[in-house]
N, C-alpha and C positions, 0 to 999 in steps of 0.2 A: 364520532369515529373513536374507536378504542385505541389505547396506547400500544397494544400489541400490533395492530395494523400499521400504525405509524412507524414503529421500530422495524417491522418487516420490510418496509419500503425504503429503508435508508441505504445510502451509498457510502462506502468507506474508502477514503484515500489512505494509503498505507505506505510505510517504508520498511523494507526488510533488509537484513544484512546477511551476507554470505559468511558462514562459519569457516569456509575453506579459504577464501581470498580477502575477506573483510570488506568487500565492495558493497555498495548500497544499490537498491532497486526501488523505484517508486511506481506505484500503480493505483488503480481504483477498481472497485468491484461492488457488486450488490450482495455477494456472499463471501465474506472474508475467510471463514473456515474452509470452504471448498477451495478458494484460490490459494491459500497457504498449502493445502494438501497437494494441489497441482504443482506448485513450485517445488515442494520438497520431494515429489515423486517423478521429477523430470518430465512433466507434462506441459512445460512451457518452453517452446523452441529456443527462445533467446537466452534462457537460463539453464539449459541442459548441462549437467555435471558441474554446476557452480554452487550447489547447495551442499549441505543443508542450510536453511535460512532461519533466522530469528526475527520475529516482529519487533521492531524498535520504536515505531510511532504509528498512530492512526488518528484520523478525524472522521466524523460522520456528517453527512449532508442529506437534506431531504430531496434534492433533485440532481439529475445527472449533469446538468450544465454547471452547477456550482462545484461538483466533484471534479469535473474535467478541468475547470479553471484553476482550482486549487492544485491539482496534480501538475499542471503546466507550470504554475508558479513555483512549486517545490523543485521541479526539475530544472528550472531556470537558475536556481541557487548554485548549481554545479559544485556542490561540496564546499562552498565558501562559508563565511562567518554566519550568514543568515541560516544556512543549512545546519551548521553546528549548534546554533542557538535553539533551533527547532527540536533537536534531539536531546537537549539538556533538560 
């Protein structure tokens, strides 16, 4: 299998920050560029009018289960010290 195919099948867990209210949002996607575009163009119902957003953190995973698990873990940090260490 070529490395191009491997990279194309990656899932990205990401953290974005609102430039408007400085809050954070964590999610995962198979296409980070498209997802950031959606967030910044009010195509995400939960984040309408909360952008623009800046990508502040990302991790890549080979399968969706690992990505979901990591997203849940990051969300469980709830802005505490573990979350702050992640962003440093």
